[in-house]
Every structure is written in structure tokens, then in C-alpha cells.
N, C-alpha and C positions, 0 to 999 in steps of 0.2 A: 312640556312644563313639569320640573322633578322637585317633590318635595326634597327636603332635607331634614333626618330624622335629629333630635338635639337632645341632651339632658335635659331635664326639668329643672332647669336654676332657680327658675322665679314662679313655678307650679301655682304656689299657694295664692301670689298675688294674681294670676290669671284665673285660680276659680272663683275666688271671690270677685270680679271682675264680673266673670258670665254668669255666676249664679242665679239672678233674677230670668235669666230667660230658660236656666233648664229647673231650676225648683217646678215651675210650673208643672212640667213635666215628668215630676217624679223622679229625676234624675240627680238629682243636686245631693243627693246622701251619698250617692257610690262617688260620683265627681268629688266629693268632700274627703270618701276615703281613700281614693286613690291620690287626692293632694296630700292627704299627710303623710300617706307612704314613700310619696315622692320626695314630700320635704328630708322625710326619717333618711332616704339612701340619699340624699344629695348631703346630707350631713353625716353620713358615713364617707363619701367622695372625697368632701372636702378634710375631713380626717386621715386619706390615707394619699398615700405618693402621687403627688399632680404629675408626675411624670408616667408612672405604672399602668400599661395598656392590657385591657380584661379582652382578650380571644375566648369567646364561647364555643364549642364544640357540640356534637353530638345532637341530641334534643334539641338544646336550647339554642343551638345554630339553627334547626330546622324551622323553631317556632315564629325566629326572628327572621330568615330568610323571606317566609309569609308575609310575614309583618312589611318587609320592603315592596314587597309585589301589589299588597292593597293601597299603601301608600302612595307610591308612584303612578296608580291605574288611575285612567280618567274615568272609571268606570265605578257604580258603587258595587263590589264585590269582595268576596272569598277567595283564598286563594290555601293548595298546599300543598309542601314540597317534597321529595322521594323521601326523604329523611325521615319527616314527620308522618308521611304514609309507615313506614316499618316500624315508626316508635310506637302504632297503635296497632292494640288488638286485631288484625287482620288475617283472613285470609285471602280475599280478597281486596282489590278497591271501594267495593260496597259500603264495607265496614268503616272504612276511615272517611269516606264520603257521609255515610249518615251522623258523623261529629261535628259536622260545619256548622256554623249558626243557621238557623231555620230551617235544616235539611231534613227528613224524617222519611224511613224505608219501611216496608213491610218483609219477613222473615217471609223467605218459602222454603223447605225441608233443610230449615236450621239457620241457611244462611241471608242475610241481607241483599236487596235484590232491586225492585226500582225504587226509584227514587221523589219523592215530593218535597216542592218549596214552599216555604210561607203559605201552606194550606191549601195549597192545589197541586193537584195530583198528575201522574205521569203525562196524561193527555195533553197539559200545557206546559211541561217540562221538555226543553229544546237540548238534545245530547249530537255533542261533534269531538271525533278523534282529529286533532292539530287544525282547530276548525273547520273540517270538513262534517256533512250529515255524513251520517251511515247508515246501513243497511242494517235490519234488526228479525232476529230469528222468534221475532213475537209478533202476532194475528197483528197490532198495530200499527203505534211510531217507536215506542214505549222503549227503549235501552236497559237489558236485564245489566245490572256492572257487575253482578258476579261471575260473568263470563271471563272477567280480564283479571289474569292473578296480579298481584299488588305487586310484584318484581317484573312489570310491565310496563308502567308508567310509572313515568317520573316526575308528573307535577298535575294540581286540579285547579282547573279555576272555577269562580260561579261566579258568572255576572248577573247581575237584578236589576239594572239597566239597561235601557236601551238606545243603539246607536243606528244610526241610517246603514254603516258600514256593516251592521252585526245580523246575519241571517237569520232573516224570520221565522219566528216559530215558536216563541219560547215565553210566554204572558207571566209564567211563574220566573222563568228565568233559565241560561241556558249555560250546559254542562260542558265543559271543556276539559277530557282528557289529553291530556301530551307527551309524547314521547322525547328519548333524549336527544339534543342536538349535539352531535360528535365534535366539531369545530371547535363549541364551546365547552367543551369537556376538562372539568382539569382534576376528575380523581384516578383512582387507580386504572389502570389498564386490563387486569382480567378478575370477575369478580366470583365465587365460585360459592354457592349455599348448597346446606342439606340439612335435613331433619324427619324427623317423626310428627305426626298428629294423632291428637285421642278424641275420642266422643264416648263419655260413659252412659249413654241412653241406650247403646249397642251393646255392653259389656256381656250381657247373658244371654242372648239370642244362639239360640245353636245352629251350627255350622256358617256362623258368622262372627269375621275378627275384628274388632273397634278400630285398628292401629294403623295408620295411614301414614303416608310419608310426603314427600314433596322435596324439589330439588331443581336449582336453577343455576345455568352458565354464563356469562354475560364477556361482552368483551370491547374494548371500544382501540380503532388501530389507528392515527396518524400518521398515514399513507406517507404523506408529504406536508406541507405546511399548508398546503391549499388543498389538501383531498384528505377527509377522512371517510368511516366505517363504524358503526356500532351493530354489533350482533348481539342477541339474546334469546336463549332457549330456558322454558319454564315446565315443568311439570308435578303436575298435582295429583294422591288419590285421596279421597276423604271418604274418612266411613262416618255416615252421619246419620246412624239407623235412630229411627223413633214410632212410638207409637202415637195414633190419633183416633179420636175419638167423635163421630161426626152424625150432625143429622140433616134430615132431606127436608124441609120446609113443615109448616104446619098447615093442614087442609083446612081452611078458611075463604074457601071460595065457594058459594054460595051461587053459582050461575046455574047448573045441574042438578043442585040440590036442595030440594023443597025444605028439607028438613032443618037446614040452615039459612032458611030466608031472613028469619026474625034470631039471628045470631048463631052461637052455639048450640050443640046436639047435646042431650044428655048422654052420660057415661054409664052411671055407676047404675041404671034402674032408680036410684032413689033421690031425685034431682038434681046432682050434681051436674052442671055444664060446662064446656069447653073446648075447646082447640084442641083435638091432638096431633100428634106428628105421622107424614107417612110412613114415616121409618126413620130406622138408623143403624151405624156402621160401623165397626170396629175393624183397626185396619192395623198391621204393623210391619213397618216400612222398614225391610232390610237393606239400607240405600248403598248406595257406593258412588260416590264422585268423584271420577276423574275428570280434569283439568291440563290441557295443555297450551302452550303459548309460543309464537316465535314470531321474532322482531329485528328488522332490518333496516338499517338507515345508512343512505350515501350521504355525503356534504361537501360539493366543491367551490371552492372561492377562488378562482383564476388571477382576483384582482380584486382593488377596493370597489370595483364599478358593478359586479356581476357574482352572484352565486345562485348553485344548483342543489336543490334538498330532494332527494327522491327518501321516502319511507314506506315501508309498507309491515302491515302486522296479522299475525293469523292466530285464531283460537281456537278452542275445539274443547263443549265440554260433552262428557258422557254419563245419562243417568241410567244406574242399570238397580231396580229393585225387585226382588220376591218379597211378594203381597200375602200375606195370609190374611183371610178377612173374613169377619163374620155382618152378616147383610139381615138388620131383623127389621122385616116387611107385614105390609098386612097392618097396618097400628093405624090406619088414615080416620075409622068409624067414618066410611063412603055415607053420604046422608041419613046419620044416625044406624046404622045398620047393626052395628055394635053394643049397641046400649046393652047394659050391663056386666059387659065384658071387663071394664075397669074397676080396680080399686087403688087403697092408698093414693088418690089422687092430690098433689102439691099445684095450686093452681099460682097463677101470676097476671093478675089481671082475669084473663078469659082464655089463658092460655094453661095449659095442663102442663106444668114445667116437668114433672116428675110422674109418675105413676106407674103400675103394675097390670099390663094388658095378661088376661087369663086366657089361657087357650086359643089364644085367637094368632098369635104370632109367627110367620114363617121365617123359619132361621135359615137363611142362604149360608154355606160354607164354601168359600172362595178360596182357590190357590191361583192365585197370580199373578204374572211377573208385568213390569213396564220398560220397557228400553226406550233412551230420547237418546240421539246423537246431535248437536247443533254447532254448528262450524260457521265462522265469520270470518271474509279476507278483506282487507282493502290495500289501496293502493294509490300514492298521490306524490306528483310530482310539482315541484316548485321554483320558479325562475324570479328571482331580482335583477331589475338591472337599472344602476344610477349612475351612466355615467351622462344623459342629457343633462346640461345644466337646472338645477330645483326642480325636477321632475324624478320621480321612483317609477316605473311599472312594474306591475306583479301577474302576472300568467300562473294559475294552477289550472291541475288538471288529476282529478281522482275518480275512482272505480272501488266499488265497495260491495259485493254479496254475502250473504246470508242462506244458511239452509235450517233446517228442523226435520228430523226424520222422526217418528216418534210411533210405537206400535205397543197398547195393553194386550193383554190374551190372557183369558180368563177360563177356568175349569167349576162347576159348583155345583155341589150337592144342596138340595132342599129337604127340612126339616120343617111338615108342618105340625099344627095343634101346640104350639109352645106357649107358657109362658116365662115373661119375662118384665123385668121394671127398667124401665129408662128415666135418668135423673141429667135435663138441662141444667140445672141450676148451677149459677156461678159458684166454683166453689167444690162443687161436689158431682164434677161430671163423671158419667160412667152409666155401666149397664152389667144388670146380675140376672142371675136365674133363682129366684123365689123355692125356696122348701117344695117340695110339690113338680118341680121341671126336671125335667130330664136331657135340658141341653150339652149331648157329649161329654158323659162321663167317663174319664179315660181310667185305667185299671191302675192297680197300684203300682206297676212296675212303668206307667207311663204310655202304655201303647194304647193305641183308639180301638174303641168297638163303635159301632154302632145300633144302640140299643132298639130291637123289634124292628129293625130296617127288613124290609122284601123289596122286588119290583115296585109293587104296587103303594107302596109306602115312603120312597122319594125318587127324587127326580133329579138326571144328570142332565147337565148341559153346557153351553160355551158361549162365549163371545169374543172375536178379535176387532177391535178398531184400532185403526193408523191413522198416521196423518205425513202429507209433506209439503212442507212450505219452503217458499223460495224467495227471497225479496234483491233485485240488483238496482244497482242505483250508479248512473255515470254521470259527471258534472263537469263542471270548470266555470273560473271568476275570473274576471281580467279590472284588474284593479292599476289605478294613477293616483298619486301622491303629487300634487306640486306644490312647491312651494311659495308663497308669494312676502311681499313686501309692502304693506298698505293698510299702515297706523297697526291697528289693532288686529287685524285680519291677517294671519299668519299663514296658510293653507289652503287650499282646494281638493279633496279629497273627492274620488269620483271613480265609478265602474258598472260592471254587468255579472249578472249570474244565470248560468243555466242547467238544471239540472232534471235527468229524467231517471222516474222509477217506474219497473213494473211487478209486482207480488204477485204470488199465485199459491191459492191453498188448496190441495187435493186430497182432502179424505176417503179412505178405504174403509171395506167390514167385509167380513164372512164369520161364517158358522160351519163348523166341523160335525161331521156326520158319521157315528158308528152304530154299522148295522147290526150288533150284539150288543147294543149297550145293556141288557138284562144282566150279561156276565162279566161286565165289566169288572164288575168288583175281584172277581173271582180272578182274572188274569193279574193281580196285584201281588208281588211277592208278602209274607207274613210280615208283620210291624212296618209297613212303608209309610202307613200313617202315624203320626203320635202326634200330641198336643202342647200347645204352650200358652202361659195365661199370662196377660199382661199386669204387671203389677203398681204402674205409675198408677192406676185408677182399677175401681169395683169391673168388672169384666168379664165374661164366660170365654172358656176355652176355647181355640182357635185349634183349626185343624192346622197340622206341618208335616207338610213331604218333604223329602230330600230337596226337590225340587220343582217348580212348574215344568219344564222341560221332561224331567223322568217321567212327568205323572201324563204330558202330552202323548210321548214317546209308547206309553203303556196302553192308553186307550184308543189313540188315534195312528200310531205309525211318527210319532213327531208333528209336527204344524207344517201346513202346506201353503205358502205365501200366493204360492200364483193362485189361490180360490179369491185373492181380493177383488173386489168390484169397489168402482167410483162409487161412492155415494152424491149423486148428483146434488139434491138439497142444498149441500153443504158446502160444495167446490164455488169458488169464486176469482175473478183476477183483476186487478184495478190496476191501471196505467195510469202515470201523472207523469204531468210535466210542467214544471215551474221556472219562469224567466223572472230575474229582476233587475230592477236598473236604481242605483243614489247619486245622492250628492250632499256632500256636509261639508261647510266653512269653518274651519279653525280658527279662532281668536286666544289670544295669550296679549297681555298688559299687567294692567295696576288701574281697581278701581277704587277710588276713595283710600288710596293709600295703600291698598290688599291687593297684593300679589293672586292674579285669577290665570285658570282657560277653561275654555268653552267651547260647544261648536252644537250649531245649530244645520239640521239637516231633513232630507227627505226621502223614502225609499217606496218603489212602486213595484209592488209584486204581483203577476198574473199568473193563476194555474190552471189548466185545462185536465180531466177526468173521464176515463173511459174506463165503463164499469161492466164487467160480463160474468152471468150466470146462469143458474138455469132454473127460470121463475118457475113455483111451483112443484118444484125436484122432479120438471118433466124430461124430456129429452132432446128438450133442442133449446142452443144456444142463442141467447140473446143480449145484447150489450146496450147500453143507453153513458151519454156522455151529457159533461159540465163542465162550466169553468165559474172562473169569479177573477176576481183582481180586486185589490185594494190599495190606498194610499199612505202611508204610515209615517208622519212625521216625528222630530224626535229633536228636543233640545238638552243641553248637560251645561253646569259651571260647576268649576271648582272652586274655591275661594282661600287663600291659608289665610285663614285670621291672624295666625299665631305662625311662629315656624312648627310647633310640634304641634298645630292643631287644624284641621282639612272641613270644609263645611261643602256639600255637594249634594247641588239641585237637580234632578232629573225631569222631565215630562217628556211624552211619548206616547203612541197608540201603537199597539203590536197585535199580533195574531197568531195563533193554533190550530193548524188546521186538524181535520176533524181525522179519528184515527180511520186507520187504513182500511181494518176489517169493516167499520161500519158504514165505509162507502159500497159496499158487495152489494151485486145484483142478484140474491139468492137466499135462501133460509136455515138456519140451523137449528136441527131439533132432535129431543133427548128424551130417551125411551129406552134409557137404561137402570139408572136410579132416582127414587123419589117419585114426586110427582111431574109428570112428562110435561115436558114446554119445548117452547119453539123461538126463533130471533129471527127477527130478517134486518136486511141494511139498506141504505136510503143511499144512492149514488147523488140526489141533488143536495147534501148536507152544504152548508157556508161554515167558513172556521168560525171560529171563536171571536170575538174584537175585546179589546180593552184600551182603556182611555187611562193612564196610571201617572202617578207623581211618586217620585223618591225623595226623601231629605234624611240627608247624612251628617251626623257629625262626629270627627273620630281624632280624637284626642292622645298624640303620643309620648305621655307622658315620661317616659323614661325609658332608657336603654331596655330591648326587647318586650316593650312595655306599650299595652293598647287599653282605653276606654271608648267602647264605638256605640251611639245608639243610632238608630236608622227608622224612619216611618215612611208606611208605605198606604196606597190607597190606591185600588183599582176599583174602576166601573165598566162590569163586562156584560157585554149584550152577546146575540146569535148563542146562548150554551147550549152545548149538545145534549141531550138527557135519551132518555127511554121512557118509551110510553106504551102501552097495549094498542095493536095496530090491526087484530084480527081476531078469531077464536078459531078452533078446529074441536068437533067432536067424534067420535069413536063411534058409530051406532054396536057395534061389539063387543065393545068393552068402554062402560063409560067411565072409567077411572081413567082412562088413557083421554077424555076430553082435556084439553087446555087453550090455554089462550098461547098468542104470537104478540110478541113486545120488540120492538124494532127503534130507533134513535131517531130523533126528532130534533128541530134547533127550536130554541123557547126565549125566553128574556133576557136573563141572567138575574145582576145586584151587581152590591157593592162586594169587596172583598180589601181589608183593611188592617193593621196591624205594626207590630212594633218589634223590633231586634237588639238584642245589648249583646256586644262584646266585653271580655274583660281579660286580659291574659298578663302578667307580670313574674318577675322574677324575684323572691324574698328574701333581696339584697341588705334586708334591715335586721335578719336575725344570726344571730351569734353562727348559727353551723349555714355555711353555705352549700348551696346547689338546688334548694328548695323552690318550689315554683308554681302558678295556678294558670291554667286554660279554664274558658267556660264562655259559656253564649244561653241565651232565653231568647226565645221567639215568642211570641203571642199575636194571632189572629183570631178574625172575627169574620162574619159574612153572613148575609141575609139573601144567600143564595142558596136553593133547595133543588134535589132531581126532582126527577120528577114521578117517583117511585117510594114506594108503596102508594098512593091514591090518597088514603085518607093521612097516613103519616110518615109523609117523606123523608128522606134521609136528608143530611146536611150536604153539602157541596164535597165531591169525592176529595180526597185527600186534606178535607180541614180539618187541623190538630189544634185546637184549644192553644196548646202551650207543645214546644219540643225546647229540653234542656238538656244539657250538656257540662259534667264541671269532673276536671282533671286534676288533680294533682298530681305535681311530678317532681323528681328529684335528678337532678345532672351533675356529678363531680367525679372527678377522680378515675375515670374509663368507666363509671358504674351510670347506668340511665337506667329510670325506673318510674310509671308511667298507673296510678288508677283511675280507671276512669268509668266515672257513672251517666248514663244516658237515659233521659226520662222522658214520653208520649203520653199526650192524652189518647185516648179512644177519636176515631174518626174514620170515615166512609172510604172502603176501598173497593177495587176490581180483583179478587184474588183468583177468580178462575180463566180459564181460556176465553166463556164466553161472555164477552163484554158487556153483556146485556145485565149481566146478573152482579150486585152490589151488594156486599157485606159489610158488617161495623168489627174494628180490630179494638179488643178493650186497651184501656190502658196498658202500656207495660214501662218497668224498669229493669235495667240492667248493670251488670259490674264486670268491667275489664281490666286484667292487669296484664302490665307488659314491662321486663326486666331486660336487660344487656348489660354485658361485662365486655371491655377491649382489651384483650390481654396482651396486646402488643399489637405492633402498626398494621399487622397482616393478620388477624385471628381472633372471632368475637365470635360470644356466644349469644341465647337470645332465649327467654322463656316467656310464652305467652298462652294465658289464658280468657276467655271471654262466657258470656253468660254464666257469672259464677253464681248470682243468686236463682238460678235453675230455672226463669223465666219462661212461662209455656207462653203458646199464642191461643187466644179466645178468640172466636168469629162468630156474629150471629145472624142471621137472618132476617129482611122484613123490618128492620129499624125495632126489634122487639129482642130485648135482652132473652127473653123465654124459650126464643126459637133459636137455638143450637144449630151453628153452620158444621163450626169443626173444633177441637182444642186437641192441638195438637203439644207434646211434652218432647221438646229437641235437646234436653237435657246439655250437658254442660263441656268446653270443648279445650282444650289444651295443646299446645304445642312446643317443641322446642330445636332450636336449631343452631349450626355451627357457619361462618360466611369466613371467606378467607380471602385476600384480597392481598393483589401484589400485581 
């Protein structure tokens, strides 16, 4: 059943009729406002030429197209079109995605990355490309959406309700990225875009150019009326350098520290007690991000009964970082042994959020680089045949492969017995060397001297840690749609799915040796080192070298990666096979005089897992197997309560499979920074389960306009969380004693909330072309993570609110969009180690996009993002005093020109 949009001729009467139902849910004010505006617009329409037809273009056409998709869908869902993506300040598809109702993201290196929906994090979000599950370069199942240049994606669909024919996996929702269909293309044959990008956070870095670029080329060719192809290429160089101040967690575990048995130890010798950090770090990320994308689609429809479509998408993202850093170590007051070494202490509860550490800091001056290349390729072929009466058959075969290679290399020099002051307090983040400290004082000309350093007073060392991850998926679907004529029953859909997955993680490490370490400094040319001072927050000078490679060449004759050895304890291989079958009954007709459509179905999903690793980090591979199956019923009804009003009700049971890396048969050990820690996998994990209901009201009260409100409730069980499952104690180094954590299934709880969407053009204004797009999502839950034991985090991804407000103008070839995005604080897994959770502070950012179409073939666009220079602040242990990182990403700007013909 297709819903038909109409102008709101009698919207005031409709609002009055339905007001009692919505007043109780707090929506009456918004509906009344919409009614008044709609009446004003209708009045203007009545005073205009009745034969005049208004054709919208540009941004307005994009917003209107997304409304058509939403209104004609049988799901509770939201959509973005290609034009909408291009009108949003967006380097990648991720920036556009997080502006949709109820969607939030975490910035990584300044770019939006993974997505949470309705307060549920990436673990419960399912991602597809043209309806097919994707292999990912992440250790779990989550997709990093910043890998997709915005030019590569033609539309985005976010499904928030379930259906038997929808692939299982998305309790929070399913995000489907769509690529172009060449036979349905009605736009230009060729599109060329070129431009520049600039990030102001890297403007003053030595040996760094903050100017990047972007280029894309695409063509759609109709070879015949039945055969067409689309080819596209995109390349970006983004220069997104930034400064980062990090904390390594507080020493608050009394397991091996008797002095902490009754609470925090004394710090200043005068009765002040508090937990202090293990250490802190200052990093300057000289970052260059290079993205490439290549897309190809071929579509053939030799008859009305047969269509064949092949599509492929390749992406490659390279990260290249030169990272001079200072690590401030030895601050942890192990077992109270540094009592009297702290002064000027600022407490937040039991935690020393700021303090001066006198003469105990080991300052490790690190020259490092990090390089990472992530690539993915997906192929799919779909065949549809309608030649049988009342029966459509669709067959789909797909392949997806992702790889990630990363290596972190570091050489460092240790300076002992230093005095430093750290400050983790919100708004005061930074580190300094008080009077009397001699932490790398540069000479007047910027050259670096190492005051009073000799071989006995400093230590030179290095570390090299790498990782290779591969994820491969091969799958297929066979679907049938049978049209029937049995009263309200109009169709039966049924089908099967098979998908096999193999994901392998191979970490390596090695240490380089220098037989003449004592004379290493003498081999460096004069002036090889300089210093750089971060200005974004208080800092001590950083050692700055020409490059890591130049230093490694001088000390070790270069980096010999053939020395790398597999870290057995961190290796894992997970093989997974998923099979599913479904049947769905479709209904259509009238109920009590209202047109409706509905579906009732059931999906049965079965999974088998084989997990391989080196238990205890030994030399013998062992495998563990597990399997599970679930039956997933679902039902949805969509009712047209008026020509311009739709009510949707959906109920279902849904699952989200555990992250792949959490099912590993091995351990991950961190001994490089901060407090030592370890984590293990659990091959016997069961999937998250949710019994859920959605109720949606959509009012298309005028042309290009919408007011929507959706209530949702999810009862989640089998929740996967992290618990301490063991301990390890190093007899030779008590400060390297640590706990080992791992994933387990727990009870769960509810997630509930409401989403509002309001958009419309301001046709009632005397000046034409203005409008608004806005959304607000509120969520609440009693689901708690399992750590910290005495003060657990809220459920990962749970943002109390997310809000978007865009004021736009579209008229006379000029489009402009001023966008505001705000998100509350919430729990997130920011690092590679899924066992580590953090809290990200509330964020609010402002972006601007403007474009002008000079001719039918030439247009120009200017965009800016993070105009408020919003930093990213994350904390540890559900404790605002325990800083995890403070990243100052700066503002970004982009300008480009588009040619079409």
C-alpha cells in the first residue's frame, strides 16, 4: 500500500480531532504549532494562482525525497538521499548519518565513526550495504562509517522496527547503505568534483601541511535501454592533526596494596588522602588520513520479467601519524610508598584530580609513528525473476572481505626524578613543570639540550607493535514473494539465508637492539632534536625530530620488520556460520474505514561458532565450538488514519550476535602504558535478546513537511558485559600485577524512549526559501554494565538525549544549511580492547554548508564543521576525575567545485 502526500487543507480540524490523544504524551504543543503553520501556508496557497505548480530543487528536493521514502515504507524508519548527504557538512557518510533521528556517534581522530541508535551502542547496530552484511576491519562486527567517502553512497536507510525478511542482528536498528541503480538514474552522465580541505588544529605544526584535498569522478552510462553501468572513484587527503592529553587510570585496587585496604593512601605526609593516577601522556598527532573508494555497478533488464544487478565497492583508508609524546610515569603511589611526594592536591571525592608530583615522575620522551591501512571490498549479484504468475523469485550471492594492517613504532628516552603537575579537572586539563623542574628546557633558538644527562641518567629503549586482521564473508539469499487473493491476505513471502564468516587477528611485536647504545646520541647530527609546545592546553615541551624513520635509521640502521614475532596470547581466529529461514504473511485492506497494511512473520536463525587461540599464551592452538538458535516472531501494522497521517505499530523479538572478538579463545595483555591489564574472550557467549515494541505517529501536514513521534520499548536479556574473571601477579614486579577481565552474559533490563522529528519549509514568510529540519531523541534504561563493580557504567551507547536542529535556505540556485548537533554524555568502547569502557562527555557542535549553482553544469560548495571547536573528553571508571583522554580536534573547512554534463 502506498501512502499519498497531500497539502494540509483541513489540518486545524484534524489537530483538534486528535488532540486528546496526543496531549497526554506532551505532543500537543508541537502539533498545534504545526497546525497553525499549516493553516498559514494553506492561506497563502489559496491566495496564489491555483494553477501554479511549485517545483523544488537542491536541498529542498533532497529533504522531500527522504520524506517520500519514509512515508511509503512499511517500517518505522528514517532515510537520507544523496542530495541530503551532499548538503550536510560531511567528509564521510558518518557525519551525515549521525544527524538522523536517534543516531549518535563517537569521534575518532576528529571524524565521526561508529554509530549508536536509540541509546544502544554499535554492538546492537546491524550494518548492511545494499541489504548485505559487511565484513569489517574492526575486531567486532561494528562498521566504521568514516571509511565510506560521502560521494560513494546514494542513500541511507535506518530501520528501527523488525520484519521476518530483515536479516537478524540489529536490536537497536539496521543501517543500510545503498549505492546507485544505473537503470533508474535520471541525473547527469558525468560528475566531476574537486576541492581542498583544511584543519586549523594542525596549522602551526613543524614539517606539517594542514591543507588536504578531495577529488571524485563518476559516470552513468546507458549502453542500451536494457543495460547500464555506473562507475565512480573518490580520493581524499585529510590533514586532521590534533593534540591529546591522556590519563592512564587511577591506582585504586587494594588487591596487592595493604595501604589501600581501608581506602586511599596518604599523599602529602599531612593527612591528605586520595587515589592518584598511574601516569599521564601528552601526544601531538601529526595525522594524515588518505581515503580512496571505487564503485562499479552493472544492471541488465532484458525483459519486464528479469533483472540482473552486479555491484561492487572498494574502500581503502590509510592513517599516517608522526606522534611526539611525553609519558609521565611513576605517579601511582604504589602501596602508599610515595607519601609526602604530592602537594597542591585538588580532590574530587576520593580522587586527586589534580596534584603536583615532586621529584618522582619519570618523563618518557617518545618519538613514535603509527601507520594503519584498512581496506574492504564487497561484491554482490542479485537476480530477480517475475515470469511466473503471482510469484517473484530473487537470488542474491555476495562476498565481502576486509583487512587491517597497523604498526606502532616508538623510540624513547627516560628522564628520571622530575617534578610535574597534572590536572584532570574538566576545563583545566593539562600538565606542566612547576618552578624547579627541568623537563626539557629548550635553548633560545629552539634547539634541544638534555640537561646533565649522561649514560647513567637516561635510558633509551624502543617498542614495535603490529596487528594484522582479516575478515571474510560469503553468503547468499533465496527469497520468494507470492501474491495471493484471499480477502485481506495479499501475499506470502518466504526465503532462506546462509552466511559464512572467518575473522582472524594476528598481533606481532619486537624490540630493536643497539650494541653501542651509550654512544647513540653522538651519532645524531647537531640540531637533530627540537622542541614543540602544545598551545591547546598546559603542557611541557615535546621532543620533536625530523621523523621517526630518521631517528630509527640513525640508532638502528632502520626498522627491520622481519624481527616481528606473533604474540600468541593475543592471537585468535573465529569461524562462524549463520543460517536463517523465514515466512511472512502480508495483509492489506480497510479496518473500521481506515486503509491499512500489515505483516506477520517468523524468522528462525541458527549459528555455529569455532574459536581458536593459544590458551594462556602458550604454544599450542586449541579450538572451542558453540552453537545456538533462536525463533524470532514479528508483526507490524500501518494505518492511514487520514490521507496525511500514518500510525505504525510493530512488535518483535530480535537478537544481536556477540562481537566477534569477544568470542575469541585467547587473552589480550597490555604492558606498555598505564596499569597493566589483561582481557580474555568467551566462545560460549549467547546473543543479546530483545522483546520490543514501536509505536509511531507521522503527520505529513503540508508539502515537504513532517511531524513524527515514535515511542519504543525494549526488554533486553542475555546482555553481554565485562567482568573480572581472573588475576595475575608478577612476583618480580608487583606493579605489574593485574586483573584479567572477560565477557559474560548477564540479565539485562529495559530500554525505552521517544523520538520526535519536525521539518518544514517556512512558506508563510514573506521571504521564500527558508525552512527547518530538527529531531530530538530521549532514551532511558535500567541496563547497567558490569564494571566498575561498585559504580557500574550505564549501558554502552545510552545517551539521555540526542538532538539536531538545521536551519536551511534554498532558493535562486543558492543552498545553505546551518546545523547544530547535541548529545548527552554516554558510555562507549573507544579503544581496540572491547573490555575497556569509557564515558564521553556531552558534546554540542555547529556546522555550515553553502552551495551555489552557477549554471546547469557548474556548482560550488563550501562547508565547515566543529565551528564551536568542541573537544572530545573521555573518562575512566565511571569517574569524572579519572581522565582517559582530552582531544582538541579543531575546526575543519572544505571547498569544492562540481561539474556535471
